[in-house]
C-alpha positions in Angstrom: 68.2 -21.6 4.9 65.0 -23.8 5.4 62.9 -24.7 8.2 61.1 -27.3 9.1 58.9 -27.4 11.8 57.1 -30.5 13.8 53.4 -31.0 14.2 50.6 -33.6 15.2 48.0 -34.2 12.8 44.4 -33.8 14.4 42.3 -33.9 11.4 42.3 -35.4 7.3 40.2 -34.2 4.6 41.8 -35.7 1.7 45.1 -34.4 0.8 44.5 -31.4 3.4 45.5 -31.9 7.5 45.0 -29.5 10.0 48.7 -30.0 12.3 48.9 -28.7 15.5 52.2 -26.7 15.8 53.1 -25.3 19.0 50.2 -25.0 20.3 48.5 -23.7 17.2 46.5 -25.1 14.6 48.0 -24.6 10.9 47.2 -26.2 7.6 49.2 -28.3 5.6 48.8 -30.2 2.2 49.9 -34.4 2.3 50.9 -34.8 -1.3 54.2 -35.6 -0.7 53.9 -38.1 1.7 52.1 -40.9 -0.3 49.1 -41.1 1.9 50.7 -43.4 4.9 49.5 -40.8 7.5 47.0 -41.1 9.9 44.9 -38.6 12.8 47.7 -38.6 15.5 50.7 -38.9 13.3 53.8 -36.2 13.7 55.2 -34.7 10.6 57.1 -32.2 9.6 56.1 -28.9 7.8 57.5 -26.7 5.3 56.0 -24.5 3.4 52.3 -25.3 3.8 53.3 -29.2 2.9 53.9 -32.3 5.7 57.5 -33.7 4.1 58.2 -36.4 6.5 56.6 -38.3 9.0 58.8 -38.5 12.2 57.9 -40.3 15.7 56.6 -38.8 18.7 60.3 -38.7 20.1 61.5 -37.1 17.6 58.9 -34.4 17.6 59.7 -33.5 21.5 62.8 -33.0 20.6 62.4 -30.5 17.8 60.1 -29.1 20.0 62.6 -28.4 23.0 64.9 -27.6 20.5 63.0 -24.4 19.3 62.1 -23.2 22.7 65.4 -23.3 23.8 66.5 -21.1 20.2 63.8 -18.3 21.7 60.9 -20.1 21.4 59.3 -17.7 18.5 55.8 -18.2 18.2 54.4 -19.9 14.7 
């Protein structure tokens, strides 16, 4: 089973980003998104790669669901 988590991009340096996920900052590669992302955007992260850009509402819903499922820390 694969799992992706939602986070907000806080910094971009080339194809590398810092993403805030569940109050933790993680590194994520942006190669798979084709350059159409900016600081403040929300993305799904899997295995160190941002795999999809999502809107803020979807990110909030996914975070709430994560907390309902036990809220394991990142």
